[in-house]
C-alpha angles and dihedrals in degrees: 000000000000114000115246087229093061113117116258113234113221117199113227113253113262116247109262113251110250118232097257129318131317093284092056091046091051092051091048089050092050092048088052092057129075098234139145117248090251091055091045090055092049093049091047090054091047094054092042089054091054093046091049091051091049092049091052091056098038091246118154105226089212091058098038118130133205087266090063091047090050090051090049092049091053089050090052091051090060095043117109118231114248093236106024095042086213128114114280113266121247088248091056093047091047091050092051091049090048090056090048091050091054089050091053092046086058091050090051090054089050091050092242094125130020095226143003108262092198091063093073096038125114103250122192117263110245123200105231088210092058123096127169091208114111108234132217130222118231088253091054091050088052090051091049092051090047090052089052090051091050094046120112135198137076095299098041096100092048091048091053090054092048094049091046092053091049095046101041099037102029091226123178112247090244090054091049097052093043093061117118128197089249089062091071116091149130126261125182092335094315124112105230146181126212125204144153110262133197113313092025093284118157108237136182130193136183120249113229117227091254094050091044090053092049092050092047092050091051094048091048091054092045092049092049091050093052096040097237133109116263093251089059095056113113140185131035120005094228116041140171124243089272092052096254121136113273111251131219094251090059090051091051091052091046093053093049095045093051092043089054090050088050091055095243106163096217094047094127092058099043125110136181085265088066088070090050090055090048091051092056095044094048093046092053094044089052090056101259107155115253093241091055092051089046091054092046092053094043097238119160091199122050089212088068090055091050090054089058091052100089093182097055094107093052107126089217085075096049106134088219088082092054092049091048093048091050091051091050091052091051091052089053 
């Protein structure tokens, strides 16, 4: 007879079976997140890179430790970028590890792994003030808009509308190309545009008179070409000659081509994001409060907005001058 005081052996719980392989898990993780298609593609590549690295070293991703993640991070730091042919920046490595960490968090919730191995890894330190985006001065933005106005060809009017939306609203390129005609509207006397921003947040912005005029001119030309009144136009706001939605690669090429025509020295390194940086910097230099710029850009953290403000270290804006001037006024 077995004594009642004998220890009871408890079998460890079996690891839950994951729904399919890593690819299925990744797709389930992406569907669970509110992400743009561009971000989904980037995250998918990030996880695929990790899985490929693990397969090359016979590492089971479900049994990987922070030591494996550290080894992977050091390998990334010595990897050359496909376009730049230079080592990946700390910001790029940190972003890839951040995506991987989110993937493992999802696996933890599924019971596929006991803990997130990225949590204890040594991630690169990233200067929050650093941004790889090449900025534009207000004068360069003016020159870019002038080049768009002077442009000719069948897509010139559409390109003017696109550049105006980027310059005056500081939209992300993904937000720009996702706009539909039904997103245009009027609210309390303001012409407006609604869209889904980063993180799946519903956003709305005012159209300036200049941007409204550029959009109207484009829609009038498009309506005339299709033989229908403007109100009967449907589908995406910005389309190709075949009627398909304009893609981000076309917008990149458009920005660089017009920047080259405008004589901007860094035209080959510009991106639509350069106009977003310029929007934030100009708004702050013109005295727009930080919180208003933050809301306009859809940033959850004001520190992100400050990073976009390229003129924030300008001594002309040092608050010491304001304090001194106020003191002088009090002394009469």
